[in-house]
Every structure is written in structure tokens, then in C-alpha cells.
Steps between C-alpha positions, in 0.01 A plus 500: 500500500155673509494808715255768609513806710312789642528874387828628665625177644753411230800730548806342359502177712673202345472131510745210489409191293605148587523147348545232769565124480239293669585372838231255609189691375634846583762741363856406577829619354497815288580425133449857364443845653438833338503789750371854486234446222306813444161385388428831323132595464263294713122500437283667756246267659286336356746501205788255507837524321712212386880554558732273321844430654752330288696235721808280439582176673392137456350297782635144511173327577157487345339689785614850583347836625481854387417804716552864591608684810358855534804704579375800686665495844365769731212598272181605681276395214538206262608592144259245357321175545545180310184384330325201654250254352223395745285294248728347244656155464754569769875437534743453784559854618731533800615806709800517733392632842746659728494435889276705730223578262240284655518226239703187458838588375678380191349392169119477551205480272380858417154396648658527841514876452261566218205259522331385174795568280541227234787637292719796492581723203841350450572292186781372284571462128782255494739457213698173516818463297511209250830316527667451147856440390649816350476492118261200497190465303317519823670837566375634165140361561496659848535842332169455323309303774166650576240356747158419362249757607 
């Protein structure tokens, strides 16, 4: 996740990271959750810091979602902001909006709240297990398999 902050705003706040199954084009059942992640140093705007969060869990389908929840209940100021792309190729960024905020509730396109946002600074590097029989030649080959760059 790509984050930025302002001087004095990041004071030990944490975040929770999620992987969700797809449920008809929006996040559904939680597959993996890591809570209380301390992002460490965050770049002061206009600098952006990339925070890597290892996650376990395997979604069952081809489409799934990743995201974060900023865990700073009761804080007067945000600890940071997630970087946003306003002129890139775009993605499918969603945000979950609570009731009584003046916006439609539930999972909504981020443009409902932040117009002109094409993508959020949230990404994934996925590692997929290769099924092989224990002790098979395929198992030996998988130890040395490297993707072409």
C-alpha cells in the first residue's frame, strides 16, 4: 500500500489489511486478515512510502479484492492518506461507506467521495502454489522454476 502523511500526523496509528473473495463485483467473505500493522516511517507529502504487508490465504475464485482499513478510532487527525492516481490507466477502486455520512452506503466507487480518482495505491504481488506430487520430478523442477523476466 502506498501512503503519505503530513508532518506530525502519523503518531503510531495502525492499519488492518484484508483479502476478500469476490461477491458479484465487490468484496465479500474475508479470506485473510492481518490486524494492527504498524506501517513504520511514512513519507511526508509530496513523498509517498510503499508499505509491504505479507498475507496468507487463498481466494477460491479468479477474482478477489485486497484492501486496508485505517485503524485509528477516536483520532482527531488521520495518520496518513492512501495515494491515489488521477490520470493513470485506472482500476476498480471501491470504498465502504458507513451510514449517515451523506453518501450512498456500502461498497461504492471511490469517485462517490473523491472525484477524479482512477486508482488507489493498493496493489498485490501474488504467489500461486504449483501442485506437484511429493517426491515427483515435478516437485524437483518446481524448486528451480523461475519466471521469465
